[in-house]
Backbone bond lengths (Angstrom), bond angles and torsions (degrees), N, CA, C in turn:
res aa  C-N    CA-C-N  psi(-1)  N-CA   C-N-CA  omega(-1)  CA-C   N-CA-C  phi
1 M - - - 1.450 - - 1.533 107.96 -
2 L 1.318 115.01 135.23 1.459 121.30 178.12 1.521 109.83 -119.71
3 I 1.311 115.51 147.90 1.461 121.59 177.59 1.531 107.74 -123.85
4 F 1.327 115.56 126.94 1.455 122.13 175.52 1.518 107.92 -114.59
5 I 1.332 117.08 129.08 1.463 121.62 -179.52 1.519 108.43 -123.27
6 D 1.329 115.61 131.15 1.459 122.28 179.46 1.527 107.97 -124.78
7 I 1.332 117.13 118.08 1.457 121.54 179.28 1.522 107.97 -100.89
8 N 1.318 116.03 111.96 1.457 122.63 179.49 1.515 109.60 -106.24
9 E 1.325 115.38 179.42 1.455 119.90 179.65 1.522 111.39 -73.16
10 D 1.321 117.98 -28.37 1.465 121.99 -177.97 1.525 114.35 -104.22
11 S 1.329 117.71 -23.17 1.462 119.00 -173.85 1.524 110.96 -155.07
12 I 1.325 113.80 165.64 1.459 121.77 171.34 1.514 105.77 -115.45
13 D 1.340 116.37 120.70 1.457 121.43 -177.91 1.524 108.87 -109.03
14 C 1.315 115.16 137.72 1.457 121.53 -179.03 1.526 108.67 -129.77
15 L 1.326 116.56 128.36 1.457 121.77 178.55 1.517 108.13 -118.86
16 L 1.322 115.93 120.96 1.466 122.29 177.03 1.524 107.71 -104.22
17 V 1.325 117.02 123.60 1.460 121.47 -177.78 1.524 108.87 -121.89
18 N 1.327 115.25 125.57 1.453 121.94 175.77 1.527 107.42 -114.30
19 Y 1.343 116.42 102.69 1.456 120.65 -176.38 1.524 112.07 -71.62
20 D 1.318 117.97 -27.80 1.468 120.45 -179.87 1.522 111.58 -64.06
21 K 1.325 116.84 -41.86 1.473 121.69 -178.33 1.529 112.54 -99.38
22 S 1.311 117.51 1.32 1.476 123.12 -177.40 1.533 111.17 54.71
23 E 1.324 115.78 50.03 1.461 121.81 -179.97 1.532 109.60 -123.18
24 A 1.323 114.19 150.20 1.459 120.87 174.56 1.518 108.52 -142.40
25 M 1.339 116.34 140.82 1.458 121.07 178.87 1.526 108.64 -133.42
26 L 1.322 116.02 128.97 1.464 122.09 -179.54 1.519 108.93 -112.39
27 S 1.322 116.92 131.42 1.461 120.46 174.45 1.523 108.17 -131.53
28 S 1.320 115.59 148.61 1.448 121.90 -177.42 1.524 109.46 -132.78
29 I 1.331 116.41 137.99 1.455 122.59 178.85 1.525 107.34 -121.47
30 K 1.313 116.63 124.83 1.466 120.86 178.39 1.529 109.84 -86.32
31 H 1.324 116.50 146.55 1.461 121.32 176.22 1.527 108.86 -144.40
32 D 1.311 116.66 173.28 1.463 121.21 -174.16 1.536 112.75 -113.42
33 I 1.325 116.45 37.84 1.457 120.19 -178.61 1.527 111.33 -66.53
34 R 1.320 117.58 -35.27 1.462 120.12 179.63 1.531 110.97 -59.84
35 R 1.329 116.65 -41.56 1.462 120.82 179.60 1.529 110.89 -64.72
36 I 1.330 117.09 -41.18 1.469 121.57 178.28 1.523 110.08 -62.43
37 R 1.328 116.93 -48.72 1.467 121.04 -179.09 1.531 111.35 -61.18
38 T 1.335 116.77 -42.10 1.467 120.59 -178.88 1.520 111.43 -64.44
39 S 1.328 116.83 -43.66 1.467 118.90 -178.45 1.527 111.10 -66.65
40 Y 1.323 118.01 -40.21 1.468 119.93 178.31 1.520 111.62 -71.38
41 R 1.325 118.12 -29.38 1.459 120.74 175.36 1.530 110.16 -62.75
42 R 1.342 115.97 -42.81 1.471 120.44 176.65 1.524 110.99 -63.54
43 T 1.325 116.52 -41.90 1.469 120.75 -179.95 1.527 110.79 -62.89
44 R 1.334 117.07 -45.35 1.473 120.36 179.67 1.522 111.47 -63.21
45 K 1.318 116.56 -41.54 1.469 120.11 179.14 1.528 110.59 -62.17
46 S 1.319 116.00 -41.61 1.462 120.62 179.36 1.530 111.03 -63.41
47 I 1.313 116.83 -43.01 1.470 121.13 178.76 1.521 109.93 -62.69
48 Q 1.332 117.42 -44.18 1.463 120.68 -178.64 1.528 111.55 -63.51
49 E 1.331 116.76 -34.71 1.461 119.98 -179.06 1.527 112.52 -79.14
50 K 1.320 118.54 -37.85 1.460 121.84 -169.26 1.518 115.45 -95.11
51 V 1.337 117.68 -32.01 1.468 120.41 -175.58 1.528 108.69 -90.10
52 K 1.324 116.27 115.21 1.468 121.17 -176.43 1.528 112.78 -89.63
53 N 1.330 117.48 -26.83 1.466 121.53 -179.93 1.535 108.44 -71.75
54 P 1.352 118.61 115.04 1.467 120.80 -175.35 1.526 113.81 -60.87
55 R 1.324 117.16 -38.55 1.464 120.06 -178.31 1.530 110.88 -66.74
56 L 1.317 116.05 -43.81 1.462 120.70 178.82 1.531 110.68 -67.38
57 R 1.342 117.15 -39.02 1.465 120.84 179.75 1.526 110.79 -62.10
58 I 1.335 117.04 -44.30 1.470 121.04 178.96 1.524 110.61 -63.14
59 K 1.330 116.14 -41.30 1.462 120.87 -179.88 1.535 111.12 -63.76
60 L 1.339 116.66 -44.64 1.466 120.24 -179.79 1.526 111.80 -67.77
61 L 1.333 117.39 -41.00 1.462 119.98 178.79 1.532 111.03 -63.21
62 A 1.334 116.88 -39.22 1.467 120.54 177.29 1.527 110.56 -64.83
63 K 1.325 116.44 -41.77 1.468 121.43 -179.78 1.520 110.98 -60.51
64 Y 1.336 116.50 -50.38 1.457 119.55 -177.74 1.526 112.46 -73.16
65 G 1.338 117.18 -29.29 1.463 120.18 175.28 1.519 111.53 -65.21
66 L 1.334 116.42 -42.76 1.463 120.75 177.48 1.522 110.64 -64.34
67 R 1.316 117.08 -42.92 1.463 121.37 179.60 1.531 110.96 -61.29
68 E 1.338 116.55 -41.43 1.466 120.66 178.95 1.530 110.78 -64.07
69 R 1.327 116.57 -46.62 1.470 120.10 -179.67 1.526 111.11 -60.09
70 K 1.340 116.92 -41.00 1.465 120.14 179.42 1.529 111.56 -64.62
71 R 1.334 116.88 -41.38 1.470 120.02 -179.93 1.525 111.46 -66.26
72 V 1.337 117.22 -41.71 1.469 120.41 179.22 1.525 110.13 -66.74
73 K 1.317 116.93 -44.17 1.460 121.05 178.55 1.523 111.30 -60.15
74 D 1.331 116.17 -41.12 1.458 121.43 178.10 1.528 111.16 -62.18
75 R 1.339 117.26 -42.93 1.473 120.80 -179.96 1.520 111.33 -64.27
76 L 1.345 116.87 -38.94 1.464 119.84 -178.46 1.518 112.18 -71.47
77 K 1.328 117.65 -31.49 1.471 120.60 -178.27 1.511 113.55 -88.95
78 R 1.317 117.07 -16.89 1.458 120.80 -174.20 1.522 112.73 -64.09
79 R 1.310 117.93 -35.16 1.474 120.45 -172.76 1.471 112.08 -99.34
């Protein structure tokens, strides 16, 4: 039995193949990672445009980048 997993921006697709019985099963799980990425992209752009202090800008971008990564990681592991 083989398992193929494809993580896309909109869904996680899993294909289970059993060569002994000549069977295949496809399942798909939808998630909202695209929405998370889009909202944080807007936030980062706003910070880059509005915050003039370089040290503060780097600190804020790191903060929101970490928060985004944690939210995406959580969504991928939740299901």
